[in-house]
Backbone as a ProteinNet text record, in pm:
[ID]
protein_1_A
[PRIMARY]
MQTILGANGQIATELARTLHQHHTDDLRLVSRNPRKVNEDDTLMTANLLDAGQTTDAVKGSRIVYFTAGLPPDSTLWEEQFPAMLKNALQACRMAGASFAYFDNTYMYPQNSQIQTEETLFAPAGRKGRVRAAMASMVLEEMARGDIPVLIARAPEFYGPGKTQSFTNALIIERLKAGRRPLVPIRDDTRRTLIWTPDASRGLATLGNTPDAYGQTWHLPCCDDRPTYRTFVTMASRIFGRTPSYSVIGRWPLSIAGIFSKKVREIRELLPRYEQDNLFDSTKFKRHFPAFSVTTYEEGQELIRKECRGG
[TERTIARY]
4369.5	4445.8	4469.9	4615.7	4680.9	4693.7	4664.3	4643.8	4760	4779.7	4923.6	4783.2	4832.3	4736.2	4834.3	4835.2	4921.3	5027	5000.1	5050.3	5161.7	5185.2	5247.3	5429.2	5417.3	5573.9	5698.3	5821.1	5899.3	5899.6	5870.6	5874.5	5733.8	5619.2	5472.5	5514.8	5582.9	5635	5717.7	5787.6	5905.7	5843.2	5760.3	5630.6	5594	5510.9	5402.7	5485.9	5557.6	5679.7	5751.7	5780.7	5811.1	5693.1	5595.1	5467.7	5448.8	5423.1	5389.6	5522.9	5623.7	5701.1	5698.7	5721	5704.6	5600.2	5497.5	5413	5279.1	5222.9	5089.3	5078	4960.7	4903.1	4786.5	4757.3	4633.2	4640.9	4705.3	4709.4	4643.5	4614.1	4512.8	4619.2	4624.4	4682.4	4581	4608.6	4526.1	4582.3	4536.5	4590.7	4459.8	4503.3	4384.3	4435.7	4520.6	4565.5	4700.2	4574.6	4710.5	4744.8	4832.8	4912.7	4991.7	4937.7	4980.9	5165.7	5185.4	5316.3	5338	5256.9	5264.2	5096.7	5167.9	5008	4865.1	4857	4740.4	4714.4	4736	4752.6	4588.2	4489.4	4406.8	4425.1	4350.6	4400	4232.7	4277.4	4106	4172.6	4107.5	4113.8	4030.7	4091.6	4058.8	4134.3	4070.7	4147.7	4128.4	4240.7	4244.9	4164.4	4157.8	4079.1	3934.1	3863.5	3767.7	3725.8	3678.3	3648.4	3555.3	3508.3	3405	3479.9	3531.3	3653.7	3758.9	3806	3903.7	3841.2	3743.6	3677.2	3658.3	3611	3587	3743.2	3822.6	3925.4	4026.8	3940.3	4073.2	3925.5	3833	3753.9	3767.5	3755.1	3847.4	3919.1	4024.3	4185.8	4235.5	4315.4	4376.7	4468.6	4577.6	4684.5	4650.7	4684.1	4699.1	4855.9	4880.2	4993.5	4979.8	4994.1	5037.9	5164.5	5143.7	5301.4	5249.5	5146.5	5082.7	5207.4	5213.9	5322.9	5250.5	5310.6	5250.1	5424.7	5353.1	5494.6	5532.3	5643.3	5745.3	5667.8	5543.5	5452.3	5395.1	5504.3	5438.2	5260.9	5180.9	5025.6	4960.5	5060	4950.8	4964.6	5112.4	5072.4	5033.8	4981.5	4924.3	4767.6	4754.4	4567.4	4577.9	4626.7	4544	4673.4	4751.9	4861.6	4747.9	4711.5	4678.3	4530.1	4405.3	4317.6	4381.1	4424.9	4474.2	4468.2	4558.2	4580.8	4487.8	4390.4	4244.2	4197.3	4144.3	4084.3	4141.2	4247.1	4284.3	4302.4	4352.2	4327.5	4191.3	4070.6	3902.3	3872.1	3924.9	3934.4	3936	4055.6	4114.9	4038.5	4024.2	3889.2	3748.6	3728.2	3601.3	3609.8	3731.8	3742.1	3820.6	3882.9	3958.4	4062.4	4120.5	4273.7	4360.2	4499.3	4654.2	4641.9	4727.6	4803.6	4910.1	5001.1	5163.6	5173.6	5242.2	5238.6	5401.1	5427.5	5580.3	5600	5662.8	5729.1	5872.5	5902.4	6036.9	6051.2	6203.5	6254.2	6263.3	6160.6	6146.3	6150.1	6093.5	6014.7	6128.4	6277.6	6343.3	6467.5	6522.5	6633.6	6730.8	6761	6818.8	6973.2	6975.5	7165.6	7289.8	7312	7392.7	7443	7341.8	7262.8	7225.3	7216.7	7232.7	7073.9	6970	6843.4	6756.8	6721.2	6624.1	6519.5	6459.3	6322.7	6243.6	6353	6306.6	6328.6	6392.7	6411.4	6312.5	6310.9	6174.9	6167.3	6072.3	6013.7	6080.7	6134.7	6195	6182.5	6059.2	6053.9	6073	6189.7	6179.4	6151.7	6033.8	6010.9	5846.2	5774.1	5633.8	5623.8	5702.5	5701.9	5706.8	5807.6	5860	5750.7	5649	5551.4	5472.4	5418.3	5287.8	5337	5475.9	5488.5	5535.7	5535.2	5525.6	5375.9	5263.4	5132.6	5131.3	5117.5	5069.1	5133.9	5290.1	5299.7	5291.7	5249.1	5131.4	5032.4	4950.9	4792.5	4814.9	4928.3	4928.1	4958.1	5038.3	5100.4	4972.5	4856.7	4749.8	4693.6	4652.1	4596.6	4638.1	4767.2	4846.1	4810.1	4833.5	4789.5	4673.4	4547.5	4397	4365.9	4429.2	4428.8	4324.3	4301.1	4134.5	4156.1	4279.5	4328.8	4523.5	4574.7	4715.4	4764.3	4878.5	4920.2	5114.4	5165.3	5294.6	5378.1	5463.4	5584.9	5705.8	5694.5	5821.7	5901	6003.2	6068.2	6162.3	6232.6	6346.4	6401.6	6536	6595.5	6557.4	6689.2	6704.4	6758.9	6651	6659.6	6783.1	6847.7	6893.9	6900.5	6841.2	6822.3	6777.9	6727.7	6714.4	6563.3	6549.8	6425.6	6410.8	6286.2	6251	6246.5	6349.1	6405.4	6384	6336.1	6339.6	6418.3	6516.4	6590.9	6715.6	6768	6859.2	6958.8	7018.8	7116.9	7129.3	7013.7	6996.4	6947.3	6907.2	6878.1	7035.8	7086.7	7237.9	7314.9	7328.6	7484.2	7425.8	7376.8	7359.9	7302.3	7160.2	7126.6	7266	7274.3	7367.8	7496.8	7546.5	7640.8	7559.9	7437.2	7446.2	7430.5	7399.9	7373	7523.5	7642	7798.2	7781.3	7720	7752.3	7828.1	7897.6	7953.8	7882.7	7870.9	7810.3	7786.5	7666.2	7698.8	7637.1	7686	7664.7	7615.3	7541.2	7492.1	7536.5	7556.8	7617.1	7768.6	7796.9	7926	7925.9	8085	8082.9	8165.6	8222.6	8257.5	8153.2	8075.4	7970.2	7891.2	7879.3	7869.9	7719.4	7682.4	7521.9	7443.6	7365.5	7303.9	7179.8	7173.2	7103.2	7042.1	6923.7	6831.9	6864.3	6841.1	6846.3	6728.3	6617.6	6494.8	6415.3	6455.9	6430.2	6476.8	6528.2	6550.1	6443.4	6415.3	6312.7	6199	6163.4	5998.6	6018.2	6157.8	6138.4	6094.6	6191.3	6163.6	6017.1	5945	5820.7	5735.2	5734.2	5707.8	5721	5819.7	5874.4	5788.2	5763.3	5734.3	5546.1	5536.7	5369.2	5317.2	5389.5	5370.5	5427.1	5463.1	5531.9	5426	5334.4	5263.3	5301.1	5419.4	5407.8	5535.3	5531.2	5635.5	5529	5368.7	5272.9	5298.2	5218.4	5226	5338.1	5425.8	5592.4	5614.4	5677.2	5804.8	5932.9	5953.1	6052.6	6163.1	6275.7	6368.7	6405.3	6324.2	6410.5	6559.8	6573.2	6746.3	6811.1	6963.9	6990.5	7150.1	7254.8	7364.9	7467.9	7588.4	7607.4	7757.5	7761.3	7896.3	7890.5	7802.1	7735.4	7878.1	7869.7	7997.4	7958.7	7997.6	8058.4	8019.7	7962.1	7970.7	8087.5	8197	8279.1	8338.4	8302.6	8315.2	8223.9	8113.9	7977.8	7996.9	8046.6	8061.3	8203.6	8291	8421.8	8422.6	8360.3	8273	8177.2	8070	7971.5	8064.8	8135.6	8251.5	8304.5	8345.4	8457.1	8343.2	8264.5	8117.2	8062.3	8094.6	7993.4	8123.8	8294.1	8373.1	8390.8	8332.3	8395.3	8506.5	8616.4	8684.4	8642	8666.1	8570.7	8601.5	8466.2	8460.2	8385.6	8373	8188.3	8246.1	8125	8114.6	7987.2	8079.4	7992	7870	7755.9	7680	7647.3	7669.1	7672.7	7531.8	7514.1	7378	7286.4	7410.3	7422.4	7292.1	7427.6	7358.8	7229.2	7192	7073.4	6933.1	7022.3	6919.7	6847.6	6925.8	6941.1	6841.5	6897	6861.1	6647.6	6645.5	6520	6435.2	6453.4	6387.2	6336	6404.6	6313	6283.4	6318.5	6255	6165.9	6046	5938.9	5992.4	6064.5	6103.4	6226.8	6318.7	6436.8	6396.7	6336.3	6212.2	6206.3	6105.1	6061.7	6110.1	6226.2	6336.5	6461.3	6460.1	6527.2	6527.2	6397.2	6428.4	6478.3	6504.3	6574.4	6749.7	6839	6934.3	6971.9	6982.6	7072.5	7112.8	7060.9	7082	7213.1	7215.7	7322.4	7451.1	7452.6	7595	7615.9	7585.1	7640.1	7567.9	7619	7632	7491.8	7425.3	7311.8	7318.3	7319.6	7305.1	7182.9	7089.6	7030.1	7057.3	6974.1	7063	6897.4	6958.1	6797.6	6887.1	6958.1	6957.9	6855.8	6764.6	6638.2	6607.9	6604.5	6554.9	6638	6794	6877.9	6883.6	6841.3	6884	6738.4	6608	6481.8	6464.9	6526.9	6542.6	6696.7	6759.8	6890.8	6936.6	6813.6	6845.4	6863.9	6777.7	6752.5	6905.8	6945.1	7024.5	7038.6	7117.1	7094.5	7245.5	7170.2	7241.2	7328.9	7484.8	7617.7	7565.9	7675.4	7622.2	7710.4	7804.4	7855.3	7788	7725.6	7657.1	7499.3	7452.2	7330.8	7384	7520.1	7558.6	7585.6	7641.2	7655.3	7515.8	7417.8	7318.9	7221.1	7256.9	7186	7267.6	7399.4	7484.5	7422.2	7443.3	7344.3	7235.1	7101.2	7025.6	7023.7	7084.2	7119.7	7178.8	7239.8	7289.8	7258.7	7127.2	7073.7	7098.5	7159.6	7205.5	7370.5
10435.9	10307	10211	10175.1	10087.3	9921.9	9850.4	9712.4	9559.9	9524.1	9438.5	9279.6	9204.7	9074.3	8993.7	8901.4	8816.9	8899.3	8924.1	9030.4	9030.2	8897.4	8840.6	8813.1	8816.7	8720.3	8866	8815.3	8948.9	9067.6	8992.8	9101.9	9210.5	9114.3	9245.2	9290	9271	9371.8	9451.1	9415.3	9555.6	9631	9564.6	9682.7	9744.1	9680.6	9813.2	9903	9832.4	9992.2	10109.6	10056.4	10166.9	10243.2	10208.7	10243.5	10273.3	10288.3	10380	10481.4	10496.6	10614.5	10678.1	10630.6	10688.3	10742.6	10686.1	10685.8	10731	10664.5	10638.4	10613.1	10682.6	10625.6	10610.2	10537.2	10482.8	10332.4	10220	10093.4	9993.5	9902.4	9812.2	9631.5	9547	9453.9	9334.1	9228.7	9115.8	8973.3	8904	8751.9	8716.4	8579	8457.6	8542.8	8630.4	8642.8	8772.3	8877.6	8993.9	9072.5	9141.7	9172.9	9331.4	9446.4	9534.9	9558.5	9648.6	9686.1	9853	9900.2	10053.1	10096.8	10210.9	10191.5	10196.4	10311.6	10269.3	10225.7	10112.5	10044.1	9972.2	9948.6	9908	9747.2	9652.6	9508.1	9466.6	9342.3	9260.9	9111.7	9047.1	8874.9	8845	8762.8	8699.8	8569.1	8533.8	8364.9	8407.6	8436	8428.3	8321.2	8214.5	8109.4	8154.7	8210	8249.1	8393.9	8369.1	8522.5	8593.3	8594.4	8702.2	8747.9	8662.4	8768.5	8848.7	8811.9	8858.8	8990.8	8980.7	9104.5	9196	9189.7	9251.2	9283.9	9273	9273.6	9401.8	9390.1	9426.8	9598.5	9576.8	9703.5	9837.5	9973.6	10053.7	10086.9	9982.2	9962.1	10101.2	10176.4	10191	10139.1	10071.1	9957.5	9828.2	9751.2	9611.2	9516.5	9519.2	9421.3	9268	9162.1	9021.6	8972.2	8974.6	8902	8766.4	8702.9	8581.2	8457.2	8412	8253.4	8149.2	8084.3	7948.8	7838.2	7760.2	7643	7577.9	7530.6	7472.2	7300.3	7336.4	7239.3	7188.6	7144.8	7101.2	7108.7	7021.3	7004.2	7104.9	7169.1	7271.8	7403.8	7419.6	7538.4	7480.9	7358	7353.3	7321.7	7310.5	7343	7511.3	7538.1	7682	7830	7846.7	7928.3	7984.4	7907.5	7984.1	7996.7	7975	8030.1	8122.6	8178.2	8309	8395.4	8358.7	8467.7	8567.6	8458.7	8439.1	8565.8	8503.8	8556.9	8685.7	8748.9	8885.4	8930.1	8896.2	8947	9012.3	8905.1	8942.3	9053.2	9053.1	9130.2	9284.7	9300.1	9436.4	9486.8	9377.2	9417.4	9514.7	9394.5	9463.8	9591.5	9629.2	9715	9839	9808.3	9937.7	9984.4	9862.9	9887.1	9824.7	9907.9	9859.6	9717.1	9649.5	9509.8	9509.7	9508.3	9481.2	9316.4	9263.8	9112.4	9104.7	9036.1	8988	8861.9	8848	8695.8	8657.4	8500.3	8468.9	8413.5	8362	8312	8177.2	8091.5	7942.3	7925.3	7949.6	7917.9	7988.4	8006.1	8029.2	7898.9	7897	7795.6	7791.2	7682.1	7634.7	7670.1	7723.1	7740.8	7863.1	7932.1	8037.3	8138	8109.6	8246.6	8384.5	8546.6	8609	8650.3	8588.5	8647.8	8786.4	8847	8935.4	8934	9044.5	8997.9	9003.8	8941.3	8904.7	8725	8657.7	8555.3	8436.6	8364.4	8276.4	8178.9	8120.7	8102.8	7942	7827.7	7688.4	7599.7	7596.8	7557.6	7401.5	7351.4	7249.7	7252.6	7111.4	7073.6	7144.1	7074.2	7113.3	7248.3	7339.4	7425.1	7555.1	7484.3	7616	7601.2	7494.3	7494.3	7609	7570.7	7641.1	7793.1	7841	7952.5	8038.7	7919.6	8015.8	8008.5	7924.9	7952.3	8074.5	8077	8235.3	8347.9	8323	8478.9	8476	8389.6	8365.9	8452.7	8356.6	8456	8611.7	8641.8	8763.6	8894.8	8809.4	8856.5	8874.8	8799.3	8739.9	8870	8899.8	9049	9118.1	9204.5	9269.4	9334.7	9170.3	9216.9	9249.5	9194.5	9268.3	9430.5	9460.1	9597.1	9626.5	9593	9642.7	9701.7	9715.4	9753.8	9738.7	9837.3	9823.1	9726.6	9653.6	9577	9569.2	9471.1	9494.6	9367.2	9338.5	9205.8	9250.2	9220.7	9249.1	9121.4	9093.7	8968.6	8957.3	8884.4	8875.6	8788.7	8707.3	8596.3	8556.2	8466.3	8462.3	8508.2	8526.5	8655.2	8618	8686.1	8707.3	8821.7	8845.9	8960.9	8932.2	9024.7	9028.1	8946	9007.6	8934.8	8812	8731.9	8599.4	8582.1	8665.2	8625.9	8430.8	8354	8246.7	8269.7	8143.9	8160.5	8013.8	7960.2	7910.1	7959.8	8060	8104.1	8144.4	8236.9	8244.3	8147.4	8067.1	7919.1	7844.1	7809.9	7765.4	7859.6	7944.8	8020.3	8155.9	8229	8336.5	8294.3	8203.7	8135.6	8092.1	7962.4	7932	7986.7	8084.5	8182.5	8269.2	8277.3	8352	8253.8	8109.4	8044.6	7968.1	8057.5	8003.6	7850.2	7799.6	7694.9	7751	7597.1	7586.5	7632	7751.9	7732.6	7648.7	7599.7	7491.6	7591.3	7512.4	7562.6	7463.4	7497.7	7377.5	7357.3	7235.1	7209.7	7236.2	7342.1	7434.5	7553.1	7574.1	7750	7812.1	7762.1	7833.3	7886.1	7874.4	7952.4	8081.2	8190.8	8309.2	8317.2	8339.9	8366.3	8504.9	8536.8	8680.9	8670.8	8713.8	8718.7	8859.7	8861.9	9000.8	9026.9	9156.5	9227.8	9243	9179.1	9173.1	9325.2	9415.9	9556.7	9630.6	9585.9	9623.6	9597.5	9474	9427.3	9463.5	9497.6	9515.5	9726.5	9764	9937.9	9927.9	9823.1	9813.4	9813.5	9713.7	9681.9	9809	9865.8	9978.5	10096.8	10151.1	10240.1	10216	10083.1	10022	9987.7	10013.7	10041.3	10146.3	10283.6	10397.6	10515.7	10418.9	10520.2	10438.8	10546.8	10528.3	10419.5	10479.2	10400.9	10362.4	10239.6	10100.2	10008.6	10021.2	9922.1	9853.6	9774.7	9720.7	9685.4	9637.8	9579.8	9476.1	9386.7	9294	9367.3	9356.6	9455.2	9328.4	9310.6	9283.6	9347.5	9318.7	9405.8	9402.8	9542.4	9584.5	9496.9	9440.5	9349.5	9412.5	9370.9	9408.3	9328.7	9397.5	9353.1	9264.5	9268	9212.5	9015.1	8920.8	8860.8	8716.6	8723.6	8687.6	8502.7	8456.7	8340.8	8261.4	8195	8108.5	8117.5	8093.3	8078.6	8254.4	8342.2	8506.7	8536.3	8464.3	8564.6	8470.1	8354.7	8274.8	8354.2	8387.7	8434.9	8572.1	8672.9	8782.2	8781.6	8676.7	8690.8	8684.8	8542.7	8491.1	8627	8741.3	8806.6	8854.2	8942	9087	8941.9	8846.8	8774.8	8743.6	8808.7	8747.4	8623.7	8526.7	8402.9	8378.1	8247.3	8196.2	8143.4	8176.4	8172	7961	7931.2	7761.5	7694.3	7647.8	7584.4	7411.2	7399.2	7238.9	7272.2	7186	7200.9	7105.2	7072.8	6976.5	6932.6	6806.7	6781.6	6709.7	6711.1	6664.6	6522.4	6481	6295.2	6261.5	6379.4	6340.7	6391.8	6538.2	6614.2	6509.5	6400.6	6338.7	6224.3	6141.1	6070.2	6133	6229.6	6282.6	6355.9	6337.9	6348.9	6224	6137.4	5968.8	6016	6100.5	6074.1	6217.8	6317.5	6437.9	6479.2	6528.4	6613.4	6723.6	6803.5	6919.5	6935.3	6830.5	6838.2	6766.7	6711.8	6676.8	6777.1	6862.1	6987	7064.4	7098.9	7171	7108.2	6959.1	6958.9	6967.4	6995.6	7065.2	7226.4	7259.6	7384.6	7328.7	7232.9	7195.7	7255.9	7245	7217	7417.8	7474.5	7607.6	7667.3	7567	7581.6	7549.2	7452.4	7400.1	7479.8	7589.1	7700.7	7850.3	7880.3	8045.7	8090.9	8180.7	8291.2	8432.6	8486	8612.4	8635.3	8711.4	8776.1	8925.7	8977.9	9151.4	9236.2	9370.9	9415.7	9553.9	9564.8	9687.8	9738.2	9737.3	9824.7	9871.8	9805.6	9872.4	10000.8	9998.9	10125	10199	10185	10235.1	10370	10306.6	10380.5	10448.7	10413.4	10444.7	10449.5	10574.8	10604.7	10632.8	10674.1	10741.7	10587.3	10528.3	10395.5	10347.1	10356.5	10269.4	10154	10091.6	9884.5	9883.5	9807.3	9728.4	9688.1	9701	9581.5	9446.6	9358.3	9226.6	9275.6	9368.9	9372.8	9429.2	9562.1	9628.7	9535.4	9475.2	9372.6	9284.4	9216.7	9161.6	9212.3	9322.2	9405.1	9463.6	9463.6	9522.5	9411.5	9309.7	9149.4	9132.2	9171.4	9165.5	9224.6	9378.5	9489.8	9453.3	9361.4	9307.6	9215.1	9147.4	9016.1	9033.2	9154	9235.2	9343.7	9324.6	9475.5	9609.2	9615.7	9780.7	9756.8
16937.5	17014	16930.6	17014.3	16946.3	17062.5	16959.5	17049.4	17025	17132.6	17132.6	17111.5	17003.7	17029.1	17079.3	17187.3	17241.2	17311.8	17447.3	17482.6	17645.1	17670.9	17792	17736.2	17566.9	17576.8	17582.5	17580.2	17563.3	17494.3	17350.5	17255.6	17258	17342.1	17293.6	17501.2	17572.6	17642.1	17592.3	17577.6	17526.7	17443.8	17334.6	17280.9	17323.7	17456.8	17519.5	17590.2	17631.1	17701.8	17620.3	17449.9	17372.1	17279.3	17288.6	17236.9	17304.1	17430.3	17569.5	17580.9	17560.1	17571.4	17439.1	17318.8	17229.4	17150.3	17118.4	17043.1	17078	17182.6	17209.6	17387.5	17467.3	17576.6	17606.1	17466.2	17458.1	17393.6	17479.5	17479.9	17519.7	17401	17472.6	17415.7	17561.2	17570.3	17610.5	17490.2	17484.7	17452.5	17535.1	17636.9	17645.8	17680.9	17793.4	17937.4	17965.7	18097	18082.1	18030.2	18006.8	18132.8	18129.7	18248.6	18212.5	18330.7	18271	18290.5	18169.8	18128.1	18210.4	18166.9	18181.3	18255.5	18394.5	18423.7	18394.4	18273.7	18241	18115	18126.7	17975	18000.2	17885.1	17933.9	17877	17958.5	17956.5	17950.9	17825.6	17725.6	17751.9	17867.6	17797.6	17676.3	17604.4	17507.1	17436.8	17399.5	17333.7	17156.2	17117.9	16947.2	16881.7	16918.3	16873.3	16841.2	16912	16921.1	16874.8	16751.8	16630.8	16688.7	16763.8	16805.2	16976.9	17010.4	17153.9	17010.9	16946.9	16867.9	16825.7	16767.5	16749	16836.1	16951.1	17055.4	17080.5	17066.9	17139.3	17027.4	16915.2	16791.9	16806.5	16825.9	16766	16850.8	16798.6	16823.5	16798.6	16731.4	16756.3	16594.7	16625.2	16450.9	16442.1	16497.1	16468.2	16559.9	16470.1	16578.7	16547.6	16637.1	16645.9	16657.2	16607.3	16602.7	16667.7	16781.4	16854.2	16936.9	16925	16938.5	16954	17058.5	17087.5	17131.6	17062.7	17148.4	17167	17249	17295	17201	17142.2	17053.9	17023.5	16994.9	16963.5	16846.5	16732.3	16604.4	16587.2	16654.1	16613.6	16660.3	16816.5	16822.1	16751.5	16662.9	16577.1	16442.2	16396.6	16287.4	16327	16429.4	16448.4	16526	16605.4	16613.5	16574.7	16527.1	16503	16395.4	16239.4	16188.1	16199.6	16246	16333.7	16391.8	16440.4	16541.3	16447.8	16373.4	16254.4	16145.3	16132.4	16055.2	16111.9	16241.2	16321.6	16336.9	16353.1	16339.7	16269.3	16144.4	16016	15962.9	16030.1	15992.8	16105.1	16245.1	16308.5	16247.8	16225.8	16173.5	15997.9	15923.8	15868.1	15879.5	16001.9	16063.5	16099.8	16186.3	16255.3	16168.6	16038.8	15948.6	16034.4	16080.6	16156.3	16040.7	16135.7	16017.4	16110.2	16035.5	16095.4	16061.3	16143	16181.4	16226	16171	16199.7	16227.1	16378.8	16436.7	16366.5	16269.2	16179.5	16254.1	16178.6	16216.6	16064.2	16091.2	16003.4	15916.9	16034.6	15995.7	15872	15799.7	15640.3	15591.8	15575.5	15521.6	15460.8	15361.8	15352.1	15465.5	15483.8	15589	15545.5	15487.4	15419.3	15444.7	15398.1	15434.8	15336.4	15269.7	15203.7	15237.4	15208.6	15271.8	15263.2	15390	15364	15376.3	15278.6	15287.8	15238.8	15269.3	15214.9	15099.5	15002.5	14895.6	14845.4	14969.7	14986.9	15003.4	14895.3	14876.4	14975.7	15000.6	15149.4	15102.2	15191.9	15159.9	15273.4	15373.4	15481.1	15491.3	15608.5	15620.3	15778.3	15779	15915.9	15900	16009.6	16020	16063.7	16151.6	16160.8	16151.2	16048	15929.9	15816.1	15783.2	15688.8	15729.1	15885.8	15934	15928.5	15936.9	15970.1	15792	15715.1	15565.7	15551.4	15568.3	15536.6	15588	15712	15801.2	15714	15732.6	15619.9	15497.7	15405.1	15315.8	15276.4	15404.1	15458.2	15498.1	15532.5	15563.3	15439.9	15331.5	15190.4	15120.2	15140.4	15033.1	15090.5	15228.8	15282.3	15248.6	15239.5	15191.1	15042.2	15001.5	14821	14829.8	14913	14897.8	14889.9	14939	15029.6	15108.9	15145.4	15245.8	15337	15421.2	15484.3	15516.6	15541.2	15555.9	15643	15570.9	15640.2	15624.4	15696.8	15703.6	15734.2	15731.8	15779.8	15853	15968.6	16041.9	16117.6	16062.9	16062.4	16140.7	16206.3	16336.4	16317.1	16338.1	16316.7	16455.3	16516	16665.4	16754.6	16849.3	16980.4	17069.9	17140.1	17245.1	17334.9	17446.9	17525.8	17686.2	17772.1	17857.7	17930.9	18031.6	18088.4	18120.5	18050.2	17990.4	17850.6	17735.9	17646.6	17638.6	17514.7	17460.5	17358.1	17392.8	17235.7	17274.9	17162.1	17208.1	17273.8	17217.7	17291.1	17414.6	17467.7	17581.7	17711.8	17624.2	17753	17743.7	17632.8	17590.6	17669.9	17641.6	17674.7	17833.3	17794.7	17867.3	18005.5	18013.2	18156.6	18176.3	18098	18193.9	18257.3	18218.1	18272.9	18354.3	18355.1	18484.6	18628.5	18575.7	18705.9	18745.2	18647.5	18698.5	18630.1	18515.8	18470.5	18327.4	18277.1	18147.3	18043.4	17961.6	17849.2	17739.6	17682.4	17562	17424.2	17320.7	17178.6	17104.1	17052.7	16939.3	16810.2	16783.7	16669.6	16618.3	16610	16590.3	16628.6	16677.8	16763.3	16601.4	16531.9	16444.7	16303.4	16319.9	16205.1	16227.3	16140.7	16162.6	16236.1	16344	16339.3	16366.1	16313.3	16335.3	16400	16583.2	16663	16659.2	16747.8	16737.3	16868.4	16942.8	17113	17073.1	17152.9	17176.3	17215.4	17282.4	17307.7	17141.2	17032.2	16908.4	16794.8	16839.2	16764.8	16815.7	16901.2	16959	16927.8	16959.4	16891.4	16749	16616.4	16520.4	16512.7	16556	16513.7	16568.9	16661	16723.3	16599.8	16523	16452.8	16317.3	16275.2	16144.5	16154.3	16285.8	16287.1	16311.6	16327.8	16308.3	16219.4	16131.9	16021.4	15885	15832.3	15690.7	15585.4	15586.2	15426.8	15445.2	15551.3	15575.5	15572.5	15540	15472.8	15370	15345	15236.3	15245.2	15262.5	15257.3	15369	15313.6	15450.1	15485	15608.1	15659.1	15731.7	15716.4	15849.2	15957	16081.2	16170.3	16175.3	16282.9	16239.2	16330.1	16296.3	16333.6	16372.2	16487.9	16450.5	16366.1	16230.3	16096.4	16195.4	16294.5	16380.9	16321.9	16351.8	16327.1	16402.7	16531.3	16544	16545.1	16519.4	16580.2	16714.9	16723.4	16877.8	16958.2	16898.5	16967.3	17056.3	16942.8	16959.9	17062.2	17050.2	17130.9	17248.7	17291.2	17463.3	17491.5	17403.8	17492	17498.3	17447.2	17499	17599.6	17618.9	17680.3	17861.2	17878.7	17956.9	18018.8	17912.4	17926.1	18053.7	17979.1	18066.4	18226.4	18206	18310	18419.3	18411.3	18495.5	18491.8	18425.5	18396.8	18308.6	18323.3	18236.8	18080.8	17956.4	17834.6	17835.6	17831.9	17817.8	17824.7	17723.9	17678.1	17606	17594.8	17504.9	17386.2	17315.6	17163.4	17168.1	17157	17145	17005.3	16973.1	16838	16799.9	16643.5	16602	16669.8	16646.1	16682.8	16872.3	16920.4	17069.9	17089.8	17031.7	17020.3	16952	16843.7	16803.6	16863.4	16987.5	17091.5	17190.1	17257.9	17339.3	17306.7	17164.8	17124.8	17112.7	17167	17176.9	17293.4	17421.3	17578.2	17595.5	17506.1	17533.9	17438.4	17440.5	17333.1	17298.8	17374.7	17392.8	17315.9	17307.7	17201.4	17077.6	17046.1	16947.6	16868.3	16948.4	16897.1	16782.8	16862	16813.2	16689.4	16638.9	16609.7	16463.6	16417.4	16216.1	16193.2	16389.2	16335.3	16340.7	16383.2	16346.4	16290.2	16127.1	16021.1	15932.6	16039.6	16021.3	16140.8	16247.5	16336.2	16257.1	16115	16075.9	15967.4	15972	15833.3	15876.1	15818.1	15853.6	15845.9	15902.4	15912.8	15930.1	15776.7	15776.4	15724.4	15812.6	15798.9	15770.2	15704.9	15588.2	15663	15733.8	15777.1	15708.1	15594.3	15533	15490.8	15421.8	15440.5	15527.1	15624.1	15807.6	15770.4	15799.2	15820	15708.7	15646.2	15497	15525.3	15552.5	15579.2	15691.2	15763	15965.6	16030	15974.3	15954.5	16100.4	16182	16284.3	16414.6	16356.5	16454.4	16494.7	16656.9	16717.6	16706.7	16683.7	16688.7	16784.5	16866.7	17007.7	16970.6	16981	16939.2	17087.9	16986.5	17076.8	17224.5	17239.4	17365.1	17449	17382.2	17447.3	17509.6	17463.1	17518.7	17582.5	17582	17694.6	17812.6	17817.8	17910.2	18057.5	17911.3	18024.8	18034.4	17984	18034.6	18216.5	18185.4	18301.3	18435.7	18376.2	18459.6	18550.3	18451.3	18473.7	18599.3	18539.6	18640.1	18820.2	18784.5	18880.1	18974.9	18935.6	18973.4	18964.2	18843.4	18814.2	18801.5
[MASK]
++++++++++++++++++++++++++++++++++++++++++++++++++++++++++++++++++++++++++++++++++++++++++++++++++++++++++++++++++++++++++++++++++++++++++++++++++++++++++++++++++++++++++++++++++++++++++++++++++++++++++++++++++++++++++++++++++++++++++++++++++++++++++++++++++++++++++++++++++++++++++++++++++++++++++++++++++++++

């Protein structure tokens, strides 16, 4: 059996779909309110903050994927995320299950250096420090060697369905609604974005590859790395809109943060939009040369087709 902890988000939904299609028909989805993705999925309700419930949710599993998410609230992250991860790792040790940890890049330096699996952590802000501490916890478990462990790390998302990211919210969703796209901070810095179905397929591939364990992996991204100017122009053409957008500077976002908790919570991420974001996934591509990475044009065309029903 393969089990997904935190099974309702976009990554987990697509992970369940690709696991069922290519790897297993014995799949357990775990969350506070789990929903089937495939007809024969097994559902289990559990609160990952409860060690006993987490242990029960993992029991009998061969591979466990940790894809749990929380709202962008620093206090909530500090209070709950490490506890959830600790319970999941303990449950996997008790079950003798392999553990695949889905991670982000919040702990990386917010500069233009090329990010590889060897990049040292230099978190800026509370959420970045939480993710650095969690990744370190997983690395310690990996070094202990009691169970097989891997880290699969992804940069900012863009994608279909309910994908949540700056890029989806400010550009793609606004284009869908016939509104003018907004670009955070600058339109001339290069971005590395990951197509969410590619992230999920990559995670499933790693989880089902025995020699992938004991390592950190950057999940596969298209290496074109467009600027937002290029990305919006491409998206506008695909959606049949005139290329036009507004850049939101740091000062307006800072002012907005006075009135909006949601905006305050994302301000620690803004420096990464002031310079190139160069996430490198060469290691994955060399190890899995047959893996097909979705181009930005292909991804946006798929979103357009989804939006129009085919």
